[in-house]
C-alpha positions as CSV (number, residue, x, y, z in Angstrom):
1,M,107.3,81.1,99.0
2,Q,108.7,84.4,97.9
3,S,111.0,86.3,100.3
4,I,110.0,89.8,101.5
5,Q,112.8,91.1,99.3
6,D,111.2,89.4,96.3
7,R,107.9,90.8,97.2
8,R,109.3,94.3,97.5
9,A,110.9,94.1,94.1
10,Q,107.6,92.8,92.6
11,F,105.7,95.6,94.2
12,M,108.1,98.3,93.0
13,A,107.9,96.9,89.4
14,L,104.1,97.2,89.4
15,H,104.3,101.0,89.7
16,Q,104.3,101.9,86.0
17,P,102.4,104.8,84.5
18,G,99.2,103.4,82.9
19,A,99.4,100.1,84.7
20,A,96.5,101.1,87.0
21,F,97.0,97.9,89.0
22,L,94.3,97.3,91.7
23,M,95.4,97.3,95.3
24,P,92.4,96.3,97.5
25,N,92.5,96.7,101.2
26,P,91.7,93.7,103.5
27,F,90.9,94.4,107.1
28,D,91.7,91.1,108.6
29,T,93.5,87.8,107.7
30,G,90.3,86.2,106.3
31,T,89.7,89.0,103.9
32,A,93.4,89.0,103.0
33,H,93.1,85.3,102.1
34,I,90.0,85.9,99.9
35,L,91.7,88.8,98.0
36,E,94.8,86.7,97.3
37,G,92.5,83.9,96.1
38,L,90.9,86.3,93.7
39,R,94.4,86.9,92.2
40,F,95.0,90.6,92.9
41,D,98.6,91.8,92.3
42,A,99.0,93.4,95.7
43,L,97.2,94.3,98.9
44,A,97.2,97.2,101.3
45,T,96.1,97.7,104.9
46,T,93.3,100.1,105.7
47,S,93.5,102.2,108.9
48,A,89.7,102.7,108.8
49,G,88.9,99.1,108.2
50,Y,91.2,98.0,110.9
51,A,89.8,100.5,113.4
52,F,86.3,99.3,112.6
53,S,87.4,95.7,113.3
54,R,88.5,96.7,116.7
55,G,85.3,98.6,117.5
56,L,86.9,102.0,117.1
57,K,86.0,105.1,115.1
58,D,88.3,106.0,112.2
59,A,89.8,108.8,114.2
60,E,93.5,109.9,114.3
61,G,95.2,108.8,117.5
62,L,93.0,105.7,118.3
63,I,95.2,103.4,116.4
64,T,98.8,103.7,117.5
65,R,102.0,102.9,115.6
66,D,102.4,99.6,117.5
67,L,98.8,98.5,116.8
68,A,99.1,99.5,113.1
69,L,102.4,97.7,112.6
70,S,101.2,94.6,114.5
71,H,98.1,94.5,112.2
72,A,100.3,95.0,109.2
73,E,102.4,92.1,110.2
74,E,99.4,89.8,110.5
75,I,98.3,90.8,106.9
76,V,101.8,90.2,105.6
77,S,101.9,86.8,107.2
78,A,98.5,85.9,105.8
79,T,99.4,86.3,102.1
80,T,102.2,85.8,99.6
81,L,101.3,89.1,97.9
82,P,103.1,92.4,98.4
83,V,101.4,94.4,101.1
84,N,101.4,98.2,101.4
85,G,100.8,99.9,104.7
86,D,98.3,102.7,105.4
87,L,100.3,104.3,108.2
88,E,98.4,107.6,108.5
89,N,100.7,110.5,109.2
90,G,103.5,108.3,110.5
91,F,102.1,108.6,114.1
92,G,103.8,111.8,115.0
93,D,104.6,115.3,113.8
94,T,108.3,115.2,113.4
95,P,110.5,113.9,110.6
96,E,112.0,111.5,113.1
97,D,108.5,110.1,113.7
98,A,107.9,109.5,110.0
99,A,111.3,107.8,109.7
100,E,110.7,105.6,112.7
101,T,107.4,104.5,111.2
102,V,109.1,103.5,107.9
103,R,111.7,101.6,109.9
104,G,108.9,99.6,111.6
105,A,107.1,99.1,108.3
106,I,110.2,97.5,106.8
107,E,110.8,95.4,109.9
108,V,107.3,93.8,109.8
109,G,107.6,92.9,106.1
110,L,105.6,95.6,104.4
111,C,106.7,96.3,100.8
112,G,105.7,100.0,101.0
113,C,103.7,102.5,103.0
114,S,102.0,105.8,102.7
115,I,102.7,108.9,104.9
116,E,100.1,111.7,105.0
117,D,100.6,115.4,105.5
118,Y,97.5,115.6,107.8
119,S,98.6,116.9,111.2
120,T,95.5,115.9,113.3
121,D,95.5,119.5,114.7
122,P,92.1,121.0,114.0
123,R,93.6,124.5,114.0
124,H,96.3,123.6,111.4
125,P,95.1,120.3,109.8
126,Y,97.9,120.1,107.3
127,Y,101.6,120.4,107.9
128,D,103.3,123.5,106.4
129,L,104.9,122.5,103.2
130,E,108.5,122.8,104.5
131,L,107.8,120.4,107.5
132,A,105.8,118.1,105.2
133,V,108.7,117.8,102.9
134,E,111.2,117.3,105.7
135,R,109.0,114.4,107.0
136,I,109.0,112.7,103.6
137,R,112.8,113.3,103.2
138,A,113.4,111.7,106.6
139,A,111.2,108.7,105.6
140,A,112.9,108.4,102.3
141,D,116.4,108.5,103.9
142,M,115.4,105.7,106.2
143,K,114.1,103.5,103.5
144,Q,117.1,104.1,101.3
145,R,119.3,102.9,104.2
146,L,117.3,99.8,105.0
147,A,115.4,98.7,101.9
148,P,115.8,100.9,98.7
149,D,113.1,99.0,96.8
150,F,110.5,99.7,99.6
151,V,107.9,101.9,97.9
152,L,107.3,105.2,99.9
153,T,104.1,106.9,99.0
154,A,103.5,110.5,100.0
155,R,100.0,111.7,100.5
156,S,98.5,115.2,100.2
157,E,95.3,115.3,102.1
158,A,93.8,118.8,101.5
159,P,90.5,119.2,99.7
160,I,90.6,120.2,96.0
161,A,87.7,122.6,95.6
162,D,89.0,124.7,92.7
163,A,92.0,125.3,90.4
164,E,94.0,127.1,93.0
165,H,93.7,124.1,95.4
166,L,94.6,121.7,92.6
167,E,97.8,123.7,91.9
168,K,98.7,123.6,95.6
169,T,98.2,119.9,95.7
170,I,100.3,119.3,92.6
171,E,103.0,121.6,94.2
172,R,103.0,119.4,97.3
173,L,103.1,116.2,95.4
174,N,106.1,117.4,93.3
175,A,107.9,118.6,96.4
176,F,107.3,115.1,98.0
177,S,108.7,113.5,94.8
178,K,111.8,115.6,95.0
179,A,112.2,114.7,98.6
180,G,112.4,111.0,97.8
181,A,108.8,109.6,97.5
182,D,108.5,106.8,95.0
183,C,104.7,107.2,94.5
184,V,102.4,110.2,95.2
185,Y,98.7,110.2,96.2
186,A,96.1,112.8,96.8
187,P,92.8,111.2,98.0
188,E,90.8,114.3,96.9
189,L,91.9,113.9,93.2
190,I,88.5,112.5,92.1
191,Q,87.6,114.5,89.0
192,H,88.8,113.3,85.5
193,D,90.2,116.6,84.4
194,D,92.0,117.2,87.7
195,I,93.6,113.8,87.5
196,V,94.8,114.5,84.0
197,A,96.1,117.9,85.0
198,A,98.0,116.3,87.8
199,L,99.5,113.5,85.7
200,N,100.7,116.1,83.2
201,K,102.8,117.8,85.9
202,L,104.0,114.8,88.0
203,D,107.1,112.8,87.5
204,K,106.3,109.9,89.9
205,P,103.6,107.2,89.7
206,L,100.2,108.4,90.9
207,N,97.8,106.4,93.2
208,V,94.1,107.2,92.8
209,L,91.5,106.3,95.5
210,A,88.5,104.6,93.9
211,G,86.8,103.1,96.9
212,R,84.2,105.8,97.4
213,K,80.6,106.7,96.4
214,A,79.9,108.3,93.0
215,F,83.3,107.3,91.6
216,H,82.4,106.4,88.1
217,M,85.7,106.1,86.2
218,T,86.7,102.6,85.2
219,R,90.1,101.0,85.6
220,K,90.6,101.2,81.9
221,E,89.9,104.9,81.9
222,L,92.3,105.5,84.7
223,A,95.0,103.4,82.9
224,D,94.5,105.4,79.7
225,M,95.1,108.6,81.7
226,G,98.3,107.2,83.0
227,V,97.4,106.3,86.6
228,A,99.8,103.7,88.0
229,R,97.9,102.4,91.0
230,I,94.3,102.2,92.3
231,S,93.6,101.7,96.0
232,I,90.2,101.2,97.6
233,G,90.9,102.4,101.2
234,G,88.2,101.5,103.6
235,G,85.7,100.9,100.8
236,L,85.5,97.1,101.1
237,A,85.2,97.3,104.9
238,R,82.4,99.8,104.6
239,I,80.5,97.5,102.2
240,A,81.0,94.6,104.6
241,Y,79.9,96.5,107.7
242,G,77.1,98.1,105.8
243,A,75.7,94.7,104.7
244,F,76.1,93.3,108.3
245,T,74.3,96.2,109.8
246,A,71.5,96.2,107.2
247,A,70.9,92.5,107.8
248,A,70.9,92.8,111.6
249,E,68.4,95.7,111.4
250,D,66.2,93.9,108.9
251,M,65.7,90.8,111.1
252,K,65.3,92.9,114.3
253,D,62.7,95.3,112.8
254,S,60.8,92.8,110.6
255,G,61.1,89.7,112.8
256,T,61.7,87.7,109.6
257,F,64.9,86.2,108.2
258,G,64.8,86.8,104.5
259,C,68.0,88.8,104.8
260,F,69.9,85.5,104.8
261,D,68.8,84.8,101.3
262,R,71.4,87.3,100.3
263,A,74.2,85.6,102.3
264,V,77.1,83.9,100.6
265,G,77.0,80.1,101.2
266,M,79.5,78.5,103.6
267,H,80.8,76.3,100.7
268,D,81.3,79.5,98.6
269,I,83.5,81.0,101.4
270,D,85.5,77.8,101.6
271,A,86.0,78.0,97.9
272,F,87.2,81.6,98.1
273,L,89.7,80.6,100.8
274,R,90.8,77.5,98.8
275,G,91.5,79.7,95.8
276,R,94.5,81.2,97.4
277,A,97.7,81.1,95.3
């Protein structure tokens, strides 16, 4: 069994330009077991998937720091793979909040985490750049003191509707990089040319979110561009809940049970779980 320190070193080493390693997001221990059995290199929690599993909407503030870290600890304990934490905006506005979240992430055995610049304030949904940078700097200082090989990912959340927005996003990502982020991530980087433009101006590994509708680039294409990491976010959870809901509606509305012809067999699930490393 690898130690958490070994897992952190393994996770850090995966972040190479062009590696485009896949980091899917389980939402409970069972899905973590299955993904490990399928031989992925690393896993990540999903704030949306976890919220759904607790009967909550994916809304800021419903999942607290304590809940998120407790869930992360369950996923870490369920796998031998490195686990990254989706820790929203660090569960508070201040640099101290971001630092405290990173401390908690390290304590529960995560190998990395992401911190967003989304403020949750509808009047000012994104932190001013100066504050956003201070939050990442505080988080980076904490991880340097406690676990230097912990991978801190800084996220820029704003939409990218045109060239001006793209430049502002790149400016933010570079500022986060200089503040100590090990990896950068803008979920709205979804167009081929925008990703290439960003990669040409970034000096840290880039994460791209592929778990969305109408995302047609392949892993090879992303690797050829120079993308280091591909995450799925709540994508697998949405597929799971969508299939569950469709089957339930089908049997309720039709009064028939053909929906179960699409179900995975019990022995198949047992085989997925037995396939764990």
